[in-house]
N, CA, C and O of each residue as an XYZ file, in Angstrom:
292
protein
N     100.933    125.574    103.985
C     101.179    124.425    104.847
C     101.001    123.116    104.075
O     101.738    122.148    104.266
N      99.997    123.124    103.199
C      99.726    121.912    102.427
C     100.903    121.577    101.510
O     101.236    120.407    101.322
N     101.529    122.607    100.943
C     102.682    122.375    100.064
C     103.859    121.781    100.826
O     104.568    120.918    100.308
N     104.066    122.240    102.048
C     105.163    121.714    102.871
C     104.929    120.233    103.169
O     105.860    119.430    103.112
N     103.691    119.878    103.483
C     103.365    118.480    103.758
C     103.521    117.611    102.509
O     103.979    116.471    102.594
N     103.140    118.149    101.360
C     103.303    117.387    100.122
C     104.776    117.160     99.792
O     105.154    116.069     99.365
N     105.599    118.171     99.984
C     107.044    118.026     99.748
C     107.641    117.018    100.724
O     108.474    116.196    100.343
N     107.211    117.085    101.994
C     107.687    116.127    102.991
C     107.280    114.705    102.603
O     108.063    113.770    102.769
N     106.066    114.540    102.090
C     105.601    113.222    101.646
C     106.433    112.695    100.483
O     106.769    111.512    100.442
N     106.759    113.560     99.551
C     107.565    113.147     98.402
C     108.954    112.721     98.847
O     109.464    111.688     98.412
N     109.561    113.514     99.710
C     110.904    113.189    100.209
C     110.893    111.883    100.987
O     111.765    111.036    100.793
N     109.903    111.714    101.873
C     109.805    110.483    102.656
C     109.567    109.270    101.760
O     110.128    108.201    102.002
N     108.748    109.427    100.739
C     108.483    108.289     99.853
C     109.738    107.881     99.088
O     109.992    106.690     98.909
N     110.519    108.850     98.637
C     111.772    108.531     97.946
C     112.736    107.823     98.888
O     113.381    106.850     98.498
N     112.838    108.304    100.123
C     113.724    107.669    101.102
C     113.286    106.237    101.411
O     114.124    105.344    101.539
N     111.983    106.018    101.530
C     111.482    104.662    101.803
C     111.825    103.725    100.643
O     112.272    102.599    100.865
N     111.618    104.183     99.417
C     111.924    103.347     98.254
C     113.409    103.011     98.200
O     113.780    101.861     97.962
N     114.255    104.008     98.420
C     115.707    103.780     98.392
C     116.124    102.799     99.482
O     116.908    101.885     99.227
N     115.609    102.981    100.683
C     115.976    102.085    101.780
C     115.493    100.658    101.532
O     116.194     99.703    101.868
N     114.319    100.504    100.956
C     113.823     99.161    100.653
C     114.685     98.501     99.584
O     114.994     97.313     99.680
N     115.073     99.260     98.575
C     115.920     98.704     97.528
C     117.313     98.343     98.038
O     117.916     97.377     97.571
N     117.819     99.111     98.987
C     119.137     98.820     99.568
C     119.109     97.502    100.333
O     120.094     96.763    100.338
N     117.990     97.210    100.973
C     117.910     96.008    101.799
C     118.039     94.730    100.984
O     118.482     93.715    101.522
N     117.686     94.741     99.763
C     117.801     93.538     98.948
C     116.678     92.569     99.231
O     115.738     92.874     99.965
N     116.788     91.412     98.646
C     115.724     90.424     98.777
C     116.181     89.294     99.691
O     116.566     88.226     99.216
N     116.139     89.524    100.980
C     116.483     88.499    101.947
C     117.959     88.138    101.977
O     118.379     87.309    102.786
N     118.730     88.735    101.126
C     120.147     88.390    101.049
C     120.969     89.184    102.045
O     121.998     88.709    102.526
N     120.527     90.376    102.354
C     121.289     91.202    103.273
C     122.400     91.939    102.551
O     122.793     91.566    101.445
N     122.897     92.973    103.177
C     123.942     93.771    102.553
C     125.272     93.035    102.498
O     126.098     93.313    101.629
N     125.485     92.106    103.408
C     126.759     91.387    103.438
C     127.010     90.586    102.178
O     128.141     90.521    101.696
N     125.976     89.980    101.644
C     126.160     89.165    100.446
C     126.279     90.006     99.185
O     126.696     89.506     98.140
N     125.916     91.281     99.277
C     126.027     92.145     98.106
C     127.487     92.353     97.718
O     127.783     92.628     96.555
N     128.393     92.225     98.671
C     129.817     92.396     98.405
C     130.589     91.097     98.583
O     131.771     91.112     98.927
N     129.923     89.986     98.351
C     130.611     88.700     98.314
C     130.640     87.930     99.621
O     131.305     86.897     99.699
N     129.949     88.389    100.643
C     129.954     87.662    101.908
C     128.834     86.655    101.983
O     127.884     86.719    101.202
N     128.932     85.737    102.900
C     127.865     84.765    103.153
C     127.661     83.813    102.009
O     128.499     83.707    101.114
N     126.551     83.125    102.038
C     126.229     82.227    100.944
C     125.547     80.971    101.430
O     124.485     80.623    100.914
N     126.118     80.264    102.416
C     125.572     78.995    102.844
C     124.665     79.077    104.045
O     124.046     78.076    104.407
N     124.560     80.223    104.676
C     123.751     80.325    105.889
C     122.273     80.345    105.534
O     121.858     80.947    104.544
N     121.496     79.675    106.363
C     120.053     79.667    106.147
C     119.384     80.824    106.876
O     118.450     81.423    106.342
N     119.835     81.152    108.075
C     119.247     82.232    108.842
C     120.363     83.085    109.411
O     121.360     82.576    109.921
N     120.178     84.381    109.316
C     121.194     85.284    109.823
C     120.495     86.489    110.435
O     119.585     87.052    109.826
N     120.905     86.886    111.619
C     120.314     88.057    112.241
C     120.879     89.303    111.594
O     121.986     89.306    111.056
N     120.093     90.357    111.660
C     120.542     91.626    111.098
C     121.497     92.290    112.078
O     121.214     92.403    113.270
N     122.621     92.723    111.553
C     123.617     93.385    112.386
C     124.157     94.592    111.653
O     124.113     94.670    110.425
N     124.662     95.520    112.421
C     125.338     96.673    111.856
C     124.448     97.508    110.960
O     123.364     97.937    111.355
N     124.925     97.730    109.744
C     124.230     98.611    108.810
C     122.876     98.046    108.393
O     121.957     98.812    108.103
N     122.738     96.734    108.357
C     121.453     96.126    108.003
C     120.395     96.452    109.048
O     119.243     96.727    108.712
N     120.790     96.419    110.308
C     119.869     96.722    111.402
C     119.459     98.201    111.357
O     118.291     98.537    111.553
N     120.426     99.067    111.101
C     120.150    100.500    111.011
C     119.229    100.782    109.824
O     118.295    101.576    109.935
N     119.491    100.135    108.694
C     118.664    100.325    107.505
C     117.233     99.882    107.754
O     116.294    100.567    107.347
N     117.053     98.752    108.411
C     115.714     98.269    108.730
C     114.980     99.241    109.643
O     113.815     99.561    109.404
N     115.646     99.706    110.674
C     115.004    100.639    111.610
C     114.672    101.974    110.950
O     113.616    102.550    111.213
N     115.568    102.469    110.094
C     115.285    103.704    109.368
C     114.099    103.531    108.423
O     113.278    104.436    108.272
N     114.017    102.369    107.792
C     112.895    102.104    106.892
C     111.579    102.138    107.651
O     110.619    102.764    107.202
N     111.528    101.479    108.783
C     110.305    101.468    109.593
C     109.966    102.880    110.064
O     108.804    103.284    110.025
N     110.974    103.633    110.510
C     110.759    105.004    110.975
C     110.197    105.882    109.856
O     109.242    106.628    110.073
N     110.785    105.796    108.663
C     110.323    106.630    107.560
C     108.931    106.206    107.078
O     108.160    107.054    106.629
N     108.601    104.935    107.160
C     107.254    104.488    106.789
C     106.229    105.045    107.769
O     105.162    105.499    107.356
N     106.538    105.015    109.047
C     105.623    105.575    110.061
C     105.476    107.075    109.863
O     104.364    107.599    109.933
N     106.590    107.781    109.613
C     106.526    109.221    109.364
C     105.706    109.536    108.112
O     104.914    110.478    108.101
N     105.904    108.741    107.063
C     105.136    108.925    105.834
C     103.638    108.773    106.108
O     102.826    109.565    105.629
N     103.288    107.756    106.878
C     101.887    107.523    107.226
C     101.317    108.695    108.022
O     100.211    109.155    107.740
N     102.064    109.179    109.012
C     101.590    110.285    109.836
C     101.431    111.566    109.026
O     100.432    112.271    109.165
N     102.407    111.866    108.188
C     102.322    113.069    107.358
C     101.148    112.963    106.395
O     100.477    113.960    106.130
N     100.891    111.779    105.873
C      99.741    111.584    104.976
C      98.422    111.816    105.700
O      97.515    112.449    105.159
N      98.318    111.310    106.906
C      97.092    111.509    107.689
C      96.915    112.994    108.036
O      95.810    113.525    107.928
N      97.978    113.651    108.444
C      97.905    115.083    108.763
C      97.515    115.861    107.524
O      96.749    116.821    107.613
N      98.029    115.464    106.372
C      97.742    116.139    105.114
C      96.246    116.062    104.761
O      95.710    116.958    104.109
N      95.590    115.000    105.193
C      94.152    114.867    104.934
C      93.334    115.924    105.671
O      92.308    116.378    105.163
N      93.778    116.316    106.856
C      92.998    117.209    107.705
C      93.388    118.669    107.589
O      92.713    119.525    108.159
N      94.452    118.979    106.872
C      94.898    120.363    106.707
C      94.236    120.930    105.454
O      94.183    120.287    104.406
N      93.737    122.148    105.597
C      93.071    122.792    104.458
C      93.989    123.696    103.706
O      93.580    124.312    102.722
């Protein structure tokens, strides 16, 4: 059981890192392909919103699996 939790933790950590890197640094995915530029504030829409929600979900799952891993022998 402990091995399954460790593998799940590794997979979740890789997914979290990838999703964080995809989000960029405040620029959003739209500007990665030449969109935007002059806007000061922009709400997250479409794929950016999905990416943010998936990131939060995977971080919570990572935290829960880590806590469960502490109590499993």
